[in-house]
ZAMARGU-4260 file (C-alpha; in steps of 0.2 Angstrom, whole numbers, plus 5000, padded with zeros to 4 digits):
<rodrens>
0) 5196/4929/4791 | 5217/4932/4792 | 5224/4928/4808 | 5226/4949/4814 | 5208/4949/4811
5) 5203/4937/4823 | 5214/4943/4835 | 5204/4959/4835 | 5189/4950/4835 | 5195/4940/4852
10) 5202/4956/4860 | 5186/4965/4856 | 5174/4951/4863 | 5190/4950/4879 | 5186/4971/4881
15) 5169/4967/4881 | 5167/4957/4895 | 5180/4964/4904 | 5169/4981/4905 | 5151/4970/4910
20) 5163/4963/4923 | 5169/4981/4929 | 5152/4989/4928 | 5142/4976/4936 | 5159/4977/4953
25) 5161/4995/4951 | 5144/4999/4953 | 5141/4987/4966 | 5155/4992/4979 | 5148/5010/4976
30) 5131/5003/4984 | 5124/5009/4968 | 5116/4990/4968 | 5097/4993/4959 | 5109/4999/4943
35) 5119/4983/4947 | 5107/4972/4945 | 5100/4980/4933 | 5119/4979/4922 | 5120/4961/4928
40) 5103/4954/4922 | 5107/4964/4905 | 5122/4954/4901 | 5120/4947/4884 | 5121/4927/4884
45) 5137/4925/4876 | 5145/4933/4889 | 5138/4926/4906 | 5152/4921/4910 | 5156/4937/4920
50) 5157/4938/4937 | 5143/4944/4948 | 5150/4939/4965 | 5155/4958/4969 | 5135/4962/4969
55) 5131/4945/4976 | 5140/4946/4991 | 5133/4966/4991 | 5116/4961/4990 | 5119/4949/5003
60) 5126/4962/5014 | 5111/4975/5015 | 5099/4958/5018 | 5092/4960/4999 | 5088/4942/5000
65) 5071/4941/4989 | 5082/4951/4975 | 5098/4939/4977 | 5087/4925/4971 | 5079/4934/4958
70) 5095/4939/4949 | 5101/4921/4952 | 5086/4912/4946 | 5086/4926/4931 | 5106/4922/4926
75) 5107/4904/4933 | 5122/4910/4946 | 5124/4902/4962 | 5122/4914/4977 | 5142/4904/4984
80) 5151/4914/4971 | 5151/4929/4982 | 5156/4919/4997 | 5174/4924/4995 | 5169/4941/4998
85) 5154/4942/5008 | 5162/4930/5023 | 5179/4945/5023 | 5166/4960/5021 | 5156/4954/5037
90) 5171/4953/5047 | 5176/4969/5040 | 5160/4976/5042 | 5162/4971/5064 | 5145/4958/5059
95) 5155/4942/5071 | 5138/4933/5075 | 5133/4936/5059 | 5149/4929/5050 | 5148/4915/5064
100) 5131/4910/5056 | 5136/4910/5038 | 5149/4900/5042 | 5137/4887/5052 | 5129/4885/5036
105) 5141/4881/5023 | 5155/4867/5024 | 5169/4878/5021 | 5186/4871/5030 | 5193/4878/5044
110) 5208/4887/5034 | 5195/4894/5026 | 5185/4900/5037 | 5201/4907/5045 | 5208/4914/5029
115) 5191/4923/5026 | 5191/4928/5044 | 5211/4933/5044 | 5206/4946/5025 | 5194/4952/5035
120) 5202/4960/5047 | 5215/4965/5037 | 5201/4974/5026 | 5197/4982/5044 | 5214/4988/5046
125) 5216/4973/5061 | 5232/4966/5053 | 5237/4960/5072 | 5220/4950/5075 | 5221/4946/5054
130) 5237/4937/5058 | 5229/4928/5076 | 5218/4922/5062 | 5230/4912/5053 | 5240/4908/5067
135) 5226/4898/5077 | 5227/4884/5062 | 5242/4871/5064 | 5253/4863/5050 | 5249/4864/5034
140) 5230/4873/5037 | 5240/4886/5046 | 5251/4891/5031 | 5232/4885/5018 | 5225/4898/5028
145) 5240/4910/5022 | 5238/4908/5007 | 5220/4910/5004 | 5220/4926/5015 | 5230/4930/5001
150) 5215/4925/4987 | 5205/4935/4995 | 5210/4949/4998 | 5216/4948/4978 | 5197/4945/4975
155) 5194/4963/4987 | 5208/4971/4974 | 5218/4975/4992 | 5235/4967/4987 | 5243/4982/4996
160) 5238/4975/5013 | 5244/4958/5007 | 5260/4959/5013 | 5262/4949/5026 | 5255/4934/5019
165) 5271/4932/5008 | 5276/4922/5024 | 5264/4907/5021 | 5270/4909/5002 | 5282/4896/4993
170) 5293/4906/4984 | 5303/4888/4977 | 5284/4887/4967 | 5279/4897/4953 | 5264/4900/4962
175) 5273/4907/4976 | 5282/4920/4965 | 5268/4924/4953 | 5260/4930/4970 | 5273/4938/4978
180) 5272/4948/4962 | 5257/4954/4962 | 5258/4959/4978 | 5274/4968/4973 | 5264/4978/4961
185) 5251/4984/4974 | 5262/4989/4986 | 5276/4995/4975 | 5290/4991/4985 | 5307/4990/4977
190) 5313/4979/4992 | 5302/4965/4989 | 5300/4969/4968 | 5320/4962/4970 | 5313/4948/4981
195) 5300/4941/4969 | 5315/4942/4955 | 5329/4932/4966 | 5316/4920/4968 | 5311/4918/4951
200) 5331/4919/4945 | 5338/4914/4935 | 5320/4916/4924 | 5329/4909/4909 | 5333/4891/4917
205) 5317/4891/4928 | 5306/4895/4911 | 5314/4878/4903 | 5307/4869/4918 | 5292/4876/4918
210) 5280/4885/4908 | 5273/4895/4918 | 5287/4905/4923 | 5289/4913/4905 | 5269/4912/4901
215) 5263/4920/4918 | 5278/4923/4932 | 5288/4932/4920 | 5273/4948/4915 | 5270/4949/4933
220) 5288/4953/4935 | 5290/4965/4923 | 5274/4972/4933 | 5282/4972/4952 | 5300/4979/4944
225) 5290/4993/4935 | 5278/4998/4949 | 5292/4999/4958 | 5302/5010/4946 | 5315/4998/4939
230) 5313/5001/4924 | 5330/4991/4917 | 5327/4979/4924 | 5308/4977/4919 | 5315/4978/4901
235) 5328/4966/4906 | 5314/4954/4908 | 5302/4957/4893 | 5320/4953/4883 | 5319/4936/4892
240) 5302/4930/4888 | 5294/4923/4871 | 5287/4935/4859 | 5269/4928/4861 | 5270/4934/4879
245) 5277/4951/4877 | 5262/4959/4874 | 5254/4954/4892 | 5274/4958/4898 | 5273/4980/4890
250) 5254/4978/4897 | 5259/4978/4915 | 5275/4988/4910 | 5261/5002/4904 | 5252/5000/4916
255) 5265/5005/4931 | 5276/5013/4921 | 5275/5030/4928 | 5295/5040/4923 | 5301/5052/4913
260) 5315/5044/4911 | 5307/5027/4901 | 5297/5039/4889 | 5312/5038/4876 | 5311/5021/4876
265) 5293/5018/4876 | 5292/5031/4862 | 5302/5020/4852 | 5295/5004/4854 | 5276/5009/4857
270) 5274/5026/4846 | 5278/5017/4828 | 5267/5007/4814 | 5266/4991/4814 | 5256/4976/4819
275) 5246/4980/4834 | 5250/5000/4833 | 5231/5004/4841 | 5237/4996/4855 | 5253/5001/4858
280) 5247/5018/4854 | 5238/5017/4868 | 5252/5009/4883 | 5261/5026/4877 | 5245/5040/4879
285) 5243/5029/4900 | 5265/5029/4899 | 5262/5047/4896 | 5251/5053/4908 | 5256/5043/4921
290) 5274/5051/4919 | 5266/5067/4920 | 5264/5074/4903 | 5246/5073/4902 | 5247/5089/4887
295) 5258/5077/4877 | 5247/5062/4880 | 5232/5073/4873 | 5244/5079/4858 | 5248/5062/4853
300) 5228/5057/4856 | 5224/5073/4843 | 5236/5065/4829 | 5228/5048/4828 | 5226/5040/4812
305) 5210/5036/4813 | 5192/5039/4824 | 5194/5022/4830 | 5212/5024/4838 | 5207/5043/4844
310) 5192/5032/4854 | 5205/5020/4860 | 5217/5031/4866 | 5205/5043/4874 | 5201/5030/4886
315) 5218/5025/4890 | 5220/5043/4894 | 5204/5045/4903 | 5209/5029/4914 | 5226/5035/4919
320) 5221/5055/4921 | 5207/5044/4934 | 5222/5034/4942 | 5233/5050/4943 | 5218/5058/4954
325) 5213/5069/4941 | 5196/5066/4940 | 5192/5082/4935 | 5199/5078/4918 | 5195/5063/4917
330) 5177/5062/4917 | 5172/5074/4900 | 5187/5063/4891 | 5176/5046/4896 | 5158/5053/4895
335) 5165/5060/4877 | 5169/5041/4872 | 5157/5035/4859 | 5162/5017/4857 | 5153/5007/4871
340) 5166/4997/4876 | 5183/5012/4879 | 5167/5022/4887 | 5165/5009/4899 | 5183/5007/4903
345) 5187/5024/4907 | 5171/5028/4917 | 5173/5013/4929 | 5191/5018/4929 | 5184/5035/4934
350) 5169/5026/4949 | 5184/5019/4955 | 5195/5034/4957 | 5180/5046/4965 | 5176/5032/4977
355) 5193/5031/4985
</rodrens>
């Protein structure tokens, strides 16, 4: 098998794995627990690594212990894998007594428990209480609580709430810069994106000393700058990173690009034939929709070279429409996709948008 075929097979495997995760997570968060449980039990053996932490947490939160025990027995899962979602969820729901009982049943460190309390209070819209939970800790425990609270908000897909927690991150480290960039993507804040970029500069020098900057941090910086609308700097970072990392950075650019000003560059870079043309075309469809040119995106999809590309691009189109708030247009598009993987991604995006 050629390397391009190997890559296609790997991409397909990853897409299927992500689809399982999204279906279980989205249905659990939407309260469709019976459907989520049946989906988790149906996961093919080779995809058993798909996370069901959100479902475990939801079952515990709703008191369905018998269903949880059966699920864990069948899937070989671990109840504790849902703790980092369940703990904050108890606080967010105002169930402080249940949280105390949960804490007593586990052997977590004080700063882990403080981080769960903080994350839960952020989720509940109580940032002052959240900060107070962290500030009760001392020395390195305080910082650990702040770092972990940000991680718990990431698990809940709520990094848009996490900017106050960046003061506990060490921006002189790769981990700190990555966290900063991920929060900047969620908040779409230009000043924060610039702060993350400054912490990583000069990027080529830091990449030479620490490979994480080129392979993990740079794509996140591209996403942060794109989310803030700073296309020129996002593209500048894209040009600085190794070729094998550029697809990840392009994915970030496409995920957050919402400006017509970037479209001429995107058309030139993404709309031409060549290696990975199908994926690049999908990115262009996404960027067209997010930049307010949904009709042009539809024409581009209609002109797809084959059915496989059309199916994939329709998935990108439906996801982007859902994220842009046009669920009425996104839902029939997603429902009409025949490729199960593309359809699952698109329908989950619509379900997430409807829930929000």
